[in-house]
N, C-alpha and C positions, 0 to 999 in steps of 0.2 A: 505492499499500502504506499502509497506517496505523500507525505507529508510537507503539510506547509507553511509558510513562518510566516507571522504575523506579529505585528511590532505597536507596545507602547506609546504614548505622547513621547515619556524621559530618555527611553532607549533609542529612540530617531532625535530627538533634539541632543542628545548627547554625541555620538554617530555621527552628528553632521560638526560638530564643535574638534574634533580630532583629525591628526594630519594621512593622507592620504594610504597611507603603511601599515598606520595604526588602525584604521576604519579596514582595510584589505582581508589583515590578519583577522582582527573581530567576525568579520562578513565568512570570511573563509567558513573557518571553526564552527558557525550557526550555518553555514549550509554543508557542513558535510556530517551533524548531529540532524538535522533535518532529512539525509539520506541513509543514515545509517540507524536511526531511532526505529525499536525501542533497544538495537543490538548494540547500542557504544561502547560493547567495550570494544567489539569488532576492531570500530572506531580508531583505538588507541587514543582518548580523547578523556580530559579530566575533571569528570564531569561522578558528581554524590548527591543524595535529595536532603534537602532540609531536614535536618532533627523538628519533628514536630507538626511537620507541613506538608502538602502534596507539591510542594514548590523543588525545583532542581538549581543548583546552582553546576555551570562550566568556566573551567578556569581557564583561559588565554594567556597565560606570559601572568604582569599583574591586574590583568583586567580580573570583572567577574560579570557574567550573564547569568540571571534569577533566568530561571522559564517557567511556564507551567509546561506540561504536556494534559492538550483534551483528547483522551484518546478517543471519545466518539466523534470527536468531529473531525480527526486527525488534523490534529493543529498545536503548533507550538509559540505557546503565547510568549515571544518576548518583552519582560515583566521589569526588567533595570538592567541596566550595564555602570561601573565603575570599577572605580578602585577598590581594594581589599576595605581600605578604612571608606572610603566613601558609602559603598553594602553595606556594613554590617554592623553603623553607625546608629 
């Protein structure tokens, strides 16, 4: 099944502020996640489920991408993007 990606407003704005290299690196990981979900372990991605939540975290270097996989609609919703200090505060 092909999963689709949807971005909330915050991550779209955050990506727009990044330089081209950082944006491309993050988007490459997000699209790889989309292609491999739910078999992310085969994709060599650093992914963990957040404790006490249905949300997940994708780590790309210093960046953290918080997402929610909507299994009923086959959509991965990107909720937040930021550095570790920004995301977990």
